[in-house]
N, C-alpha and C positions, 0 to 999 in steps of 0.2 A: 504493500500500500504506500503511495507517495506521501511525502511529508506535507503537513498542512501549513498554510500561511496565516499566521495569527494577526488579527486586526481587532480594534476596539470599535464596535458598531454603534452608530447613532440611530436610535429608534424613536427619538422624540417625534410624536405626531404620526408615526408610521403605523399602518394597519397590519396587525399580526393575528394569525389564526392558530388556535389551539384546538386540535381534534381529540376529544376525550374529556371526561369530567371527573376523574378520580383524584386521589391524593397527589399523584405525580403531576397530573395536569394542573392541579391547584398550585403546586410549587412553581411550575413554569409560568403560570399566569401572574403570580405575585412578583416574580423577577422581572417580567416584561413591564408590568405596571411601574415598578421602581425606575425603569429606564424611560418612562414617559410614553410607552407605546399605547396605541389604541387597540385594545384586545377584543377579539371575537372568539367565542367558544361554541363549538358544535358537539353535542352529545345527547344521547337519549336521557341520561341522568347526570346530575352534577352534585358535588359535595355541598353541605350546608354553607360553607364559606363562599364558594363560588355563587351559590344562589343569592346570598346576601349582597355580594358585589353586583350581581345583575339587577337586583331590586333597587340598589342605590345608584344604578346607571353608571357604575364605574367600569363595567364591561358590558358587551352585548352578548346575548345568548340565544341560540336557536336550538330548540329541543328537537332532536331527530338524528338520523344517521347522516354521515358525511356525504356530500354531493360535490361534484367537480365545480359547480357554480359557486361554492363557498369560497373559492380562491379568487374571486373577482376583486381586483384592487388590493390584493394582499402583497405585502413586501416580504414577509417571513412567515413560515408555517412550522408548527411542531405537531407531530403525530404521537399521541400518548395513549392510545386505546389498548385494550387487552386482546384485540383481534388483529392477527397478523395480516389478514387480507385487506382490512381497512387501512392499516398503516402502510402497506405496500402500495395501495391505490393512491394515497396521499403523496407518497414519495414519487411515484411515476407521474402523477399529474403535475407536481411541482417541477420535476425535471423537464417535462415537455414545455413548460412556460417560463423556464429560467428563474424560478422562485427559490430562494434559499430555504432549505428544509432540514429539520432534525427529526429523526425517528428514534424515540427513546429505546435504548437497549438494542439498536440495530445500526451500528456505524456504517455498514456496507450500503445501506439505503439512504444515508445522510450525506449532505455535502458540507455540513459543518457540525462540529461537536460543541457542547456546552461544557467548558472547563469548571473545575471547582474554583470559586472565586473568593478571595479575601479582600475586603474593602476597608480602608482607613482614610476616610475623607476622599481626597482626590487620588490617593494611592490605591492602585489596583494590582493585586498579585494573582495570576491565574495559573492553575496547575492542570495539565492535560496528560493523558496517557494514550492519546490517539484512539480513544474509545475502548481500549483493551481492558481497563480496570477502573471504573468510576470510584469504586470503594477505596482503592489505593490513593487516588487523587484526593478524595475527601480526608483520608487519614493524614496525608502530607499537609493539606490545608489546615487541619486542626493543630498540627505542630507549629505551623507558621503563625497561627493566631496567638500562640503563647510567646512568640518571639517579637512580633510586630504589633505593639499596642497602639492605643489611640493617639499617643504623642507623635507618631509618624505622620498622621494626617495633619496635625497642627504644624509640624515642622515643614511639611510641603506647602501649606498655606503661607507660611512665613517666607519661604523661598520664592513663591510666586509674587508676593508683595515686594520682596527685595529686587526681583528681576524687573518689575515695572518701574521702581524708583531709579535703578541704575541705568535703565535705558536712556534716560535724559541727562542724568547727573554724572554718569561715568561713560562718556561717549566712546572712549578708546576701547576697542574690543579686547586687546591684550590685558588691560587693567581689569575689565569685567571678568575675563576668564580666570585671572589670578584671584579675584575676589571670591568667586564661587569655589575655586579649589581650596581656599582658606576656610570656607564655610562648610563644605562637604568633605571633611577630612576625617582621618581615623579618630582623632581626639573628640571632635564634635559628635561623631556617630557613637562613640563610647558613652558620652554624656546622654545622648538620645536614648540609647538602649537602657540606660540606668534610670531614665525618666527625670533627669536633672535639667529641666527645661530652663531654669534660671541661668545656668551656665551656658546652655545652648544659645539663648538670646543674647547673653553678654558677648560670646564669641562672634555672633552674627553682627552685632552692633560695632564691635571693634574692626571687623573685616570691612564693613561698609564705610566707616570713617577713614580707614587706611586707603581703600580704593578710591574714595572721593578725593582725598588729599593728594594722592599720587596723580590723579587725573588733572587736578587744578594746577599742580606744579608743572606738569608736562605741557600745559597749554599756555604757560607764561613765556 
């Protein structure tokens, strides 16, 4: 099987179809909603959680079996029924229409996998086994959760703010590069891992002042 090309997909406002209404489908729906997708569910039956979402108009729901017409206007589809023939039909229909599709527990019929994902604010760490063992991917993700705490998301927000500030105040690209090398170094990462955000912020402020000073000196 060829290697997969990893991307971070923007689903904001995109129509996504989930075929199936069980617990797995429920998890897929919740993830899609978190990404801002417009979710449509097709299934003879759905879980209480999905029914509540449908009643609150957070998702659209059609009760019944899957039809090819359900793919109209769909950007992404997920087949998560307990019927192999239905999942296969979803995969074949999507392939014929160049729609990206994931069939749960059947990587051969999917043209993308859903990795185990750890999010800390804007930081996203994805673990994939090319569909060979989702369980192993989940276990590795659980290990990563213990290593990368909420402070990493906070640190990334600080780096984003610093990048915006330095874009105008430190115009020299070499000075900006050195500034970020000083910020994202082993010492700062050690403080970050230990959760010592006061020291992280202090080092970032020192690096910013130094980079700004060097930039001003160089422009004189």
